[in-house]
N, CA, C and O atoms as a CHARMM CRD file, in Angstrom:
* protein
*
  316
    1    1 UNK  N    140.77800 193.49800 108.61000 PROA 1      0.00000
    2    1 UNK  CA   139.90700 192.13500 109.01900 PROA 1      0.00000
    3    1 UNK  C    139.23900 191.46600 107.96500 PROA 1      0.00000
    4    1 UNK  O    138.37300 191.84200 107.17400 PROA 1      0.00000
    5    2 UNK  N    140.01400 190.06200 108.17800 PROA 2      0.00000
    6    2 UNK  CA   139.05300 188.96000 106.55200 PROA 2      0.00000
    7    2 UNK  C    137.25000 189.24400 106.82200 PROA 2      0.00000
    8    2 UNK  O    136.77000 189.87700 107.76300 PROA 2      0.00000
    9    3 UNK  N    136.55600 188.62400 105.79000 PROA 3      0.00000
   10    3 UNK  CA   135.40400 188.38100 105.54100 PROA 3      0.00000
   11    3 UNK  C    135.23100 187.95000 106.25400 PROA 3      0.00000
   12    3 UNK  O    134.55500 188.47600 107.13800 PROA 3      0.00000
   13    4 UNK  N    135.95800 186.07300 106.42800 PROA 4      0.00000
   14    4 UNK  CA   135.92900 185.51500 107.50200 PROA 4      0.00000
   15    4 UNK  C    135.13600 185.75300 108.81100 PROA 4      0.00000
   16    4 UNK  O    133.98000 185.46200 109.11700 PROA 4      0.00000
   17    5 UNK  N    136.00500 186.29700 109.39900 PROA 5      0.00000
   18    5 UNK  CA   136.53800 187.21300 110.26700 PROA 5      0.00000
   19    5 UNK  C    135.69100 187.75300 111.08400 PROA 5      0.00000
   20    5 UNK  O    135.73400 187.65400 112.31000 PROA 5      0.00000
   21    6 UNK  N    134.60600 188.55400 110.22100 PROA 6      0.00000
   22    6 UNK  CA   134.18200 189.42300 110.28800 PROA 6      0.00000
   23    6 UNK  C    132.72500 188.71300 110.68700 PROA 6      0.00000
   24    6 UNK  O    131.96000 188.98300 111.61400 PROA 6      0.00000
   25    7 UNK  N    132.63400 187.75000 109.68600 PROA 7      0.00000
   26    7 UNK  CA   131.43100 186.47600 110.20400 PROA 7      0.00000
   27    7 UNK  C    131.52400 186.07000 110.76800 PROA 7      0.00000
   28    7 UNK  O    130.37400 185.74300 111.06200 PROA 7      0.00000
   29    8 UNK  N    132.51800 185.39000 111.81900 PROA 8      0.00000
   30    8 UNK  CA   132.54300 184.68800 113.36400 PROA 8      0.00000
   31    8 UNK  C    132.38700 185.52600 113.96100 PROA 8      0.00000
   32    8 UNK  O    131.42000 185.27000 114.67800 PROA 8      0.00000
   33    9 UNK  N    132.91300 186.89500 114.24700 PROA 9      0.00000
   34    9 UNK  CA   132.43000 187.86900 115.14500 PROA 9      0.00000
   35    9 UNK  C    130.81000 188.41400 115.20400 PROA 9      0.00000
   36    9 UNK  O    130.17400 188.57400 116.24500 PROA 9      0.00000
   37   10 UNK  N    130.29400 188.66400 113.78300 PROA 10     0.00000
   38   10 UNK  CA   129.06200 188.97000 113.54400 PROA 10     0.00000
   39   10 UNK  C    128.27600 187.49100 114.15200 PROA 10     0.00000
   40   10 UNK  O    127.11200 187.54900 114.54800 PROA 10     0.00000
   41   11 UNK  N    128.73000 186.73900 114.16200 PROA 11     0.00000
   42   11 UNK  CA   127.74700 185.19600 114.74500 PROA 11     0.00000
   43   11 UNK  C    127.91500 185.27500 116.23900 PROA 11     0.00000
   44   11 UNK  O    126.99600 184.96400 116.99700 PROA 11     0.00000
   45   12 UNK  N    129.44400 185.81800 116.78900 PROA 12     0.00000
   46   12 UNK  CA   129.42000 185.34900 118.26500 PROA 12     0.00000
   47   12 UNK  C    128.39800 186.42800 119.17700 PROA 12     0.00000
   48   12 UNK  O    128.00700 186.26300 120.33200 PROA 12     0.00000
   49   13 UNK  N    128.13300 187.49200 118.31600 PROA 13     0.00000
   50   13 UNK  CA   127.60300 188.87300 118.71700 PROA 13     0.00000
   51   13 UNK  C    126.20900 188.40900 118.57100 PROA 13     0.00000
   52   13 UNK  O    125.50000 188.58300 119.56200 PROA 13     0.00000
   53   14 UNK  N    125.63700 187.81700 117.47200 PROA 14     0.00000
   54   14 UNK  CA   124.45500 187.45200 116.85600 PROA 14     0.00000
   55   14 UNK  C    123.67300 186.35300 118.80000 PROA 14     0.00000
   56   14 UNK  O    122.57600 186.55600 119.32100 PROA 14     0.00000
   57   15 UNK  N    124.74600 185.36900 119.28500 PROA 15     0.00000
   58   15 UNK  CA   124.92000 184.77800 120.29300 PROA 15     0.00000
   59   15 UNK  C    124.64300 185.12200 121.87900 PROA 15     0.00000
   60   15 UNK  O    123.90300 184.85800 122.82700 PROA 15     0.00000
   61   16 UNK  N    126.03900 186.08300 121.38100 PROA 16     0.00000
   62   16 UNK  CA   125.56000 186.68400 122.95900 PROA 16     0.00000
   63   16 UNK  C    124.20900 187.56900 122.96100 PROA 16     0.00000
   64   16 UNK  O    123.61300 187.55300 124.03800 PROA 16     0.00000
   65   17 UNK  N    123.74400 188.18500 122.13300 PROA 17     0.00000
   66   17 UNK  CA   122.52800 188.47900 122.09500 PROA 17     0.00000
   67   17 UNK  C    121.07400 187.97600 122.37000 PROA 17     0.00000
   68   17 UNK  O    120.04500 188.38000 122.91100 PROA 17     0.00000
   69   18 UNK  N    121.36600 187.28900 121.95500 PROA 18     0.00000
   70   18 UNK  CA   120.47000 186.30900 122.52300 PROA 18     0.00000
   71   18 UNK  C    120.33300 185.50400 123.90700 PROA 18     0.00000
   72   18 UNK  O    119.46000 185.34100 124.76000 PROA 18     0.00000
   73   19 UNK  N    121.59000 185.10900 123.69100 PROA 19     0.00000
   74   19 UNK  CA   121.81500 184.83900 125.19800 PROA 19     0.00000
   75   19 UNK  C    120.82100 185.69500 126.21400 PROA 19     0.00000
   76   19 UNK  O    119.79400 185.30800 126.77200 PROA 19     0.00000
   77   20 UNK  N    121.42600 186.89900 126.26300 PROA 20     0.00000
   78   20 UNK  CA   121.46000 188.63500 126.53200 PROA 20     0.00000
   79   20 UNK  C    120.02100 188.02300 126.93100 PROA 20     0.00000
   80   20 UNK  O    119.89000 187.41600 127.99500 PROA 20     0.00000
   81   21 UNK  N    118.58800 188.26600 125.73800 PROA 21     0.00000
   82   21 UNK  CA   117.41500 188.28400 125.80500 PROA 21     0.00000
   83   21 UNK  C    117.07500 187.13300 126.32900 PROA 21     0.00000
   84   21 UNK  O    116.73100 187.24100 127.50600 PROA 21     0.00000
   85   22 UNK  N    117.03900 186.06200 125.89900 PROA 22     0.00000
   86   22 UNK  CA   116.44100 184.98600 126.66000 PROA 22     0.00000
   87   22 UNK  C    116.04200 184.81100 128.75700 PROA 22     0.00000
   88   22 UNK  O    115.10800 184.47300 129.48500 PROA 22     0.00000
   89   23 UNK  N    117.59300 185.35000 128.89000 PROA 23     0.00000
   90   23 UNK  CA   118.32500 185.67800 130.12400 PROA 23     0.00000
   91   23 UNK  C    117.45700 186.65200 130.87100 PROA 23     0.00000
   92   23 UNK  O    117.23000 186.47500 132.06800 PROA 23     0.00000
   93   24 UNK  N    116.80700 188.00400 129.99600 PROA 24     0.00000
   94   24 UNK  CA   116.51500 189.38200 130.57700 PROA 24     0.00000
   95   24 UNK  C    114.71300 188.82600 130.29000 PROA 24     0.00000
   96   24 UNK  O    113.76700 189.46300 130.75300 PROA 24     0.00000
   97   25 UNK  N    114.59500 187.90600 129.68600 PROA 25     0.00000
   98   25 UNK  CA   113.28300 187.12500 129.58800 PROA 25     0.00000
   99   25 UNK  C    112.86300 186.42800 131.17800 PROA 25     0.00000
  100   25 UNK  O    112.32500 186.79800 132.22100 PROA 25     0.00000
  101   26 UNK  N    113.48800 185.19100 130.60300 PROA 26     0.00000
  102   26 UNK  CA   113.54600 184.03400 132.36500 PROA 26     0.00000
  103   26 UNK  C    113.67700 185.28300 133.38900 PROA 26     0.00000
  104   26 UNK  O    112.69600 185.20500 134.12900 PROA 26     0.00000
  105   27 UNK  N    114.39100 186.29000 133.71400 PROA 27     0.00000
  106   27 UNK  CA   114.04400 186.66400 134.91200 PROA 27     0.00000
  107   27 UNK  C    113.69200 188.04700 135.01100 PROA 27     0.00000
  108   27 UNK  O    114.15100 188.93300 135.73200 PROA 27     0.00000
  109   28 UNK  N    112.40500 188.06600 133.77800 PROA 28     0.00000
  110   28 UNK  CA   111.62900 189.32800 133.73100 PROA 28     0.00000
  111   28 UNK  C    112.16900 190.64100 134.14100 PROA 28     0.00000
  112   28 UNK  O    111.61000 191.38400 134.94900 PROA 28     0.00000
  113   29 UNK  N    113.21700 190.87200 133.57900 PROA 29     0.00000
  114   29 UNK  CA   114.17900 191.97000 133.61100 PROA 29     0.00000
  115   29 UNK  C    114.02300 192.41400 135.08200 PROA 29     0.00000
  116   29 UNK  O    114.66300 193.37300 135.51300 PROA 29     0.00000
  117   30 UNK  N    113.31800 191.83300 135.71100 PROA 30     0.00000
  118   30 UNK  CA   113.35800 192.94100 137.50800 PROA 30     0.00000
  119   30 UNK  C    114.20000 194.09600 137.83800 PROA 30     0.00000
  120   30 UNK  O    113.65700 195.17100 138.09100 PROA 30     0.00000
  121   31 UNK  N    115.94100 193.93000 137.86700 PROA 31     0.00000
  122   31 UNK  CA   117.28800 194.45800 137.84000 PROA 31     0.00000
  123   31 UNK  C    116.87000 196.17600 136.94800 PROA 31     0.00000
  124   31 UNK  O    116.96400 197.37200 137.22500 PROA 31     0.00000
  125   32 UNK  N    116.57600 195.65700 136.23900 PROA 32     0.00000
  126   32 UNK  CA   116.11100 196.98600 134.58700 PROA 32     0.00000
  127   32 UNK  C    115.42900 198.44400 134.75200 PROA 32     0.00000
  128   32 UNK  O    115.57400 199.60700 134.37700 PROA 32     0.00000
  129   33 UNK  N    114.15400 197.21300 135.97200 PROA 33     0.00000
  130   33 UNK  CA   112.89100 198.21200 136.12400 PROA 33     0.00000
  131   33 UNK  C    112.97100 199.33400 137.78000 PROA 33     0.00000
  132   33 UNK  O    113.59200 199.38900 138.84100 PROA 33     0.00000
  133   34 UNK  N    111.89400 200.04500 137.03900 PROA 34     0.00000
  134   34 UNK  CA   111.96000 200.86200 138.52200 PROA 34     0.00000
  135   34 UNK  C    110.39700 199.69500 139.89300 PROA 34     0.00000
  136   34 UNK  O    109.25800 199.23700 139.80400 PROA 34     0.00000
  137   35 UNK  N    111.42500 199.80300 140.82300 PROA 35     0.00000
  138   35 UNK  CA   110.47300 199.17100 141.94500 PROA 35     0.00000
  139   35 UNK  C    108.91700 199.22900 141.74000 PROA 35     0.00000
  140   35 UNK  O    108.16400 200.19200 141.59200 PROA 35     0.00000
  141   36 UNK  N    108.75200 198.25800 141.76900 PROA 36     0.00000
  142   36 UNK  CA   106.66100 198.67200 141.69400 PROA 36     0.00000
  143   36 UNK  C    106.39700 199.40400 142.88700 PROA 36     0.00000
  144   36 UNK  O    105.79700 200.47500 142.97600 PROA 36     0.00000
  145   37 UNK  N    107.06300 198.50500 144.07900 PROA 37     0.00000
  146   37 UNK  CA   106.42900 199.39800 145.57400 PROA 37     0.00000
  147   37 UNK  C    106.90400 201.12300 145.41400 PROA 37     0.00000
  148   37 UNK  O    106.52800 201.99000 146.20300 PROA 37     0.00000
  149   38 UNK  N    107.60700 201.32000 144.47800 PROA 38     0.00000
  150   38 UNK  CA   107.89600 202.53600 145.28000 PROA 38     0.00000
  151   38 UNK  C    106.55800 203.72500 143.48000 PROA 38     0.00000
  152   38 UNK  O    106.50700 204.94000 143.29100 PROA 38     0.00000
  153   39 UNK  N    105.87500 202.65800 142.73300 PROA 39     0.00000
  154   39 UNK  CA   104.50600 203.05800 142.30100 PROA 39     0.00000
  155   39 UNK  C    103.51200 202.87100 142.92700 PROA 39     0.00000
  156   39 UNK  O    102.67600 203.73100 142.65000 PROA 39     0.00000
  157   40 UNK  N    102.99900 201.80700 144.01200 PROA 40     0.00000
  158   40 UNK  CA   101.83800 201.83600 144.59200 PROA 40     0.00000
  159   40 UNK  C    101.31700 202.43000 145.57500 PROA 40     0.00000
  160   40 UNK  O    100.12600 202.50500 145.87600 PROA 40     0.00000
  161   41 UNK  N    102.58100 203.03100 146.28900 PROA 41     0.00000
  162   41 UNK  CA   101.93500 203.86600 147.71000 PROA 41     0.00000
  163   41 UNK  C    101.02400 204.79600 146.87400 PROA 41     0.00000
  164   41 UNK  O     99.80200 204.70900 146.99900 PROA 41     0.00000
  165   42 UNK  N    101.60100 205.70400 146.00300 PROA 42     0.00000
  166   42 UNK  CA   100.64100 207.12000 144.72400 PROA 42     0.00000
  167   42 UNK  C     99.95400 207.02200 143.84100 PROA 42     0.00000
  168   42 UNK  O     99.52800 207.93600 143.13500 PROA 42     0.00000
  169   43 UNK  N     99.70100 205.64100 143.73600 PROA 43     0.00000
  170   43 UNK  CA    98.80200 205.08900 143.56500 PROA 43     0.00000
  171   43 UNK  C     97.32800 204.80500 144.54800 PROA 43     0.00000
  172   43 UNK  O     96.38700 205.53200 144.86600 PROA 43     0.00000
  173   44 UNK  N     97.53600 203.96100 144.71000 PROA 44     0.00000
  174   44 UNK  CA    96.95500 203.90700 145.79200 PROA 44     0.00000
  175   44 UNK  C     96.15600 205.26000 146.60200 PROA 44     0.00000
  176   44 UNK  O     95.02300 205.15000 147.07100 PROA 44     0.00000
  177   45 UNK  N     96.81000 206.28400 146.65200 PROA 45     0.00000
  178   45 UNK  CA    96.57900 207.60900 147.13100 PROA 45     0.00000
  179   45 UNK  C     95.81200 207.72400 147.01000 PROA 45     0.00000
  180   45 UNK  O     94.91800 207.83000 147.85000 PROA 45     0.00000
  181   46 UNK  N     95.71100 207.79600 145.04900 PROA 46     0.00000
  182   46 UNK  CA    95.04100 208.61800 144.39400 PROA 46     0.00000
  183   46 UNK  C     93.85600 207.95400 144.48000 PROA 46     0.00000
  184   46 UNK  O     92.99500 208.68700 143.99300 PROA 46     0.00000
  185   47 UNK  N     93.34200 206.83000 144.89500 PROA 47     0.00000
  186   47 UNK  CA    92.55600 206.17700 144.53800 PROA 47     0.00000
  187   47 UNK  C     91.09300 206.78900 145.74300 PROA 47     0.00000
  188   47 UNK  O     90.01000 206.23500 145.93100 PROA 47     0.00000
  189   48 UNK  N     91.59200 207.98600 146.31600 PROA 48     0.00000
  190   48 UNK  CA    90.52100 208.27200 146.61500 PROA 48     0.00000
  191   48 UNK  C     90.63300 209.79000 146.81300 PROA 48     0.00000
  192   48 UNK  O     90.32000 210.40700 147.83100 PROA 48     0.00000
  193   49 UNK  N     91.18100 210.34000 145.55800 PROA 49     0.00000
  194   49 UNK  CA    90.33000 210.95600 144.74800 PROA 49     0.00000
  195   49 UNK  C     89.83600 211.49200 144.64900 PROA 49     0.00000
  196   49 UNK  O     89.34700 211.14900 143.57200 PROA 49     0.00000
  197   50 UNK  N     89.08700 212.82700 145.08100 PROA 50     0.00000
  198   50 UNK  CA    87.92400 213.98700 144.59200 PROA 50     0.00000
  199   50 UNK  C     87.78000 213.71700 143.37700 PROA 50     0.00000
  200   50 UNK  O     86.57500 213.58700 143.16300 PROA 50     0.00000
  201   51 UNK  N     88.89900 213.42800 141.65600 PROA 51     0.00000
  202   51 UNK  CA    88.35600 213.64400 140.80100 PROA 51     0.00000
  203   51 UNK  C     88.20600 212.00700 140.36200 PROA 51     0.00000
  204   51 UNK  O     88.91800 211.25600 141.02800 PROA 51     0.00000
  205   52 UNK  N     87.45200 211.43600 139.42900 PROA 52     0.00000
  206   52 UNK  CA    87.17400 210.41900 138.98200 PROA 52     0.00000
  207   52 UNK  C     87.84600 209.67600 138.10200 PROA 52     0.00000
  208   52 UNK  O     88.16300 208.49100 138.00600 PROA 52     0.00000
  209   53 UNK  N     88.01400 210.83800 137.36500 PROA 53     0.00000
  210   53 UNK  CA    89.66700 210.70400 136.42400 PROA 53     0.00000
  211   53 UNK  C     90.51100 210.36500 136.67400 PROA 53     0.00000
  212   53 UNK  O     90.84200 209.45600 135.91400 PROA 53     0.00000
  213   54 UNK  N     91.30800 210.59300 137.51700 PROA 54     0.00000
  214   54 UNK  CA    92.37700 210.30400 138.48600 PROA 54     0.00000
  215   54 UNK  C     92.26900 209.05200 139.03800 PROA 54     0.00000
  216   54 UNK  O     93.17500 208.22300 138.95400 PROA 54     0.00000
  217   55 UNK  N     90.93200 208.80100 139.75400 PROA 55     0.00000
  218   55 UNK  CA    91.22100 207.77800 140.20100 PROA 55     0.00000
  219   55 UNK  C     91.18000 206.75300 139.32600 PROA 55     0.00000
  220   55 UNK  O     91.83800 205.72200 139.47000 PROA 55     0.00000
  221   56 UNK  N     90.22100 207.03700 138.14400 PROA 56     0.00000
  222   56 UNK  CA    90.09100 205.62800 137.05800 PROA 56     0.00000
  223   56 UNK  C     91.65000 204.97700 136.44200 PROA 56     0.00000
  224   56 UNK  O     92.14000 203.90700 136.08100 PROA 56     0.00000
  225   57 UNK  N     92.02900 206.48100 136.61600 PROA 57     0.00000
  226   57 UNK  CA    93.70300 205.83600 135.73700 PROA 57     0.00000
  227   57 UNK  C     94.12200 205.44900 137.11900 PROA 57     0.00000
  228   57 UNK  O     94.46100 204.26600 137.11500 PROA 57     0.00000
  229   58 UNK  N     94.20100 205.86800 138.01800 PROA 58     0.00000
  230   58 UNK  CA    95.32200 205.46800 139.44000 PROA 58     0.00000
  231   58 UNK  C     94.44800 203.77400 139.32700 PROA 58     0.00000
  232   58 UNK  O     94.98000 202.71300 138.99800 PROA 58     0.00000
  233   59 UNK  N     93.47300 203.92800 139.59000 PROA 59     0.00000
  234   59 UNK  CA    92.84900 202.39900 139.56200 PROA 59     0.00000
  235   59 UNK  C     93.29000 201.36500 137.83500 PROA 59     0.00000
  236   59 UNK  O     93.71600 200.21000 137.84200 PROA 59     0.00000
  237   60 UNK  N     93.07300 202.04900 136.79500 PROA 60     0.00000
  238   60 UNK  CA    94.28900 200.93300 135.66800 PROA 60     0.00000
  239   60 UNK  C     95.49800 200.56000 135.92100 PROA 60     0.00000
  240   60 UNK  O     95.76700 199.36700 136.05900 PROA 60     0.00000
  241   61 UNK  N     96.56200 201.68100 136.03600 PROA 61     0.00000
  242   61 UNK  CA    97.52600 201.97700 136.55200 PROA 61     0.00000
  243   61 UNK  C     97.92200 200.59300 137.68200 PROA 61     0.00000
  244   61 UNK  O     98.78800 199.75500 137.42700 PROA 61     0.00000
  245   62 UNK  N     97.32400 200.60300 138.56600 PROA 62     0.00000
  246   62 UNK  CA    97.51900 199.36600 139.28200 PROA 62     0.00000
  247   62 UNK  C     97.00400 198.00300 138.82200 PROA 62     0.00000
  248   62 UNK  O     97.47900 196.96000 139.27100 PROA 62     0.00000
  249   63 UNK  N     96.14700 198.02900 138.03100 PROA 63     0.00000
  250   63 UNK  CA    95.39800 196.54400 137.45900 PROA 63     0.00000
  251   63 UNK  C     97.25800 196.08400 136.00100 PROA 63     0.00000
  252   63 UNK  O     97.76100 195.07300 135.51200 PROA 63     0.00000
  253   64 UNK  N     97.54500 197.73500 135.95800 PROA 64     0.00000
  254   64 UNK  CA    98.47500 196.84900 134.75100 PROA 64     0.00000
  255   64 UNK  C     99.85400 196.30200 135.65500 PROA 64     0.00000
  256   64 UNK  O    100.78300 195.66200 135.16300 PROA 64     0.00000
  257   65 UNK  N     99.76000 196.64500 136.83200 PROA 65     0.00000
  258   65 UNK  CA   101.02800 196.40200 138.34200 PROA 65     0.00000
  259   65 UNK  C    100.71700 195.22300 138.27300 PROA 65     0.00000
  260   65 UNK  O    101.65700 194.42800 138.25600 PROA 65     0.00000
  261   66 UNK  N     99.30300 194.67000 138.20700 PROA 66     0.00000
  262   66 UNK  CA    98.98800 192.97300 138.43100 PROA 66     0.00000
  263   66 UNK  C     99.56600 192.74600 140.20600 PROA 66     0.00000
  264   66 UNK  O     99.48300 193.45200 141.21100 PROA 66     0.00000
  265   67 UNK  N    100.19900 191.29800 139.89700 PROA 67     0.00000
  266   67 UNK  CA    99.88600 190.69000 141.26200 PROA 67     0.00000
  267   67 UNK  C    101.24900 191.04900 142.55900 PROA 67     0.00000
  268   67 UNK  O    101.77000 190.20900 143.29300 PROA 67     0.00000
  269   68 UNK  N    101.49900 192.27100 142.51700 PROA 68     0.00000
  270   68 UNK  CA   102.76700 193.50500 142.67000 PROA 68     0.00000
  271   68 UNK  C    101.83900 194.50800 144.44600 PROA 68     0.00000
  272   68 UNK  O    102.04200 194.91100 145.59200 PROA 68     0.00000
  273   69 UNK  N    100.42200 194.31000 142.89300 PROA 69     0.00000
  274   69 UNK  CA   100.50100 195.63600 144.17700 PROA 69     0.00000
  275   69 UNK  C     98.78900 194.48300 145.10200 PROA 69     0.00000
  276   69 UNK  O     98.08500 194.97300 145.98500 PROA 69     0.00000
  277   70 UNK  N     98.69700 193.81400 144.83700 PROA 70     0.00000
  278   70 UNK  CA    97.83200 193.50900 145.40100 PROA 70     0.00000
  279   70 UNK  C     98.10000 193.29600 147.11400 PROA 70     0.00000
  280   70 UNK  O     97.04200 193.35700 147.74000 PROA 70     0.00000
  281   71 UNK  N     99.15000 193.09200 147.84700 PROA 71     0.00000
  282   71 UNK  CA    99.59600 193.01600 149.52300 PROA 71     0.00000
  283   71 UNK  C     99.57600 195.12000 149.58100 PROA 71     0.00000
  284   71 UNK  O    100.46200 195.41700 150.38100 PROA 71     0.00000
  285   72 UNK  N     99.15400 195.94800 149.23500 PROA 72     0.00000
  286   72 UNK  CA    99.40400 196.81900 149.53100 PROA 72     0.00000
  287   72 UNK  C     98.14600 197.62600 149.37200 PROA 72     0.00000
  288   72 UNK  O     97.75700 198.71200 149.80200 PROA 72     0.00000
  289   73 UNK  N     97.57800 196.54300 148.47100 PROA 73     0.00000
  290   73 UNK  CA    95.99500 197.16900 148.58400 PROA 73     0.00000
  291   73 UNK  C     95.24400 196.58500 150.01400 PROA 73     0.00000
  292   73 UNK  O     94.60400 197.09200 150.93500 PROA 73     0.00000
  293   74 UNK  N     95.73700 195.13700 149.61800 PROA 74     0.00000
  294   74 UNK  CA    94.69900 194.28900 150.90000 PROA 74     0.00000
  295   74 UNK  C     95.65100 195.79400 152.83800 PROA 74     0.00000
  296   74 UNK  O     95.06500 196.15400 153.85800 PROA 74     0.00000
  297   75 UNK  N     96.49100 195.97400 152.57300 PROA 75     0.00000
  298   75 UNK  CA    96.77000 196.82100 153.71300 PROA 75     0.00000
  299   75 UNK  C     96.20200 197.80300 153.54400 PROA 75     0.00000
  300   75 UNK  O     96.20200 198.37600 154.63400 PROA 75     0.00000
  301   76 UNK  N     95.36400 198.76600 152.36400 PROA 76     0.00000
  302   76 UNK  CA    95.21700 199.68700 152.76300 PROA 76     0.00000
  303   76 UNK  C     93.83600 199.48100 152.61300 PROA 76     0.00000
  304   76 UNK  O     93.17800 200.52100 152.62900 PROA 76     0.00000
  305   77 UNK  N     93.23600 198.47500 152.47900 PROA 77     0.00000
  306   77 UNK  CA    91.81900 198.25400 152.59400 PROA 77     0.00000
  307   77 UNK  C     91.55000 198.20000 154.33900 PROA 77     0.00000
  308   77 UNK  O     90.41700 198.37900 154.78500 PROA 77     0.00000
  309   78 UNK  N     92.71800 197.93600 155.22600 PROA 78     0.00000
  310   78 UNK  CA    92.82500 197.19300 156.21300 PROA 78     0.00000
  311   78 UNK  C     92.80100 198.37700 156.51100 PROA 78     0.00000
  312   78 UNK  O     91.64500 198.54800 156.12600 PROA 78     0.00000
  313   79 UNK  N     93.27200 199.93800 157.09000 PROA 79     0.00000
  314   79 UNK  CA    93.77000 200.83600 157.39800 PROA 79     0.00000
  315   79 UNK  C     92.68700 202.35900 156.93500 PROA 79     0.00000
  316   79 UNK  O     93.07500 203.49700 157.20100 PROA 79     0.00000
């Protein structure tokens, strides 16, 4: 492989990686993440734990999840 061919391939690889990175940033790479629904229910259950530390950790985790946790939290308040 010539030096020029190697440089062209390396440049093409950089472009591909950049495009993939931009795609993942734009789509929030949700296809690669564990669904938050499977995380939310156990955390909501921990909000009523007797241990204040566990309740605090669950609350912090729900805050980190953010707005996707809100509908489940509202539903839990209704029950």
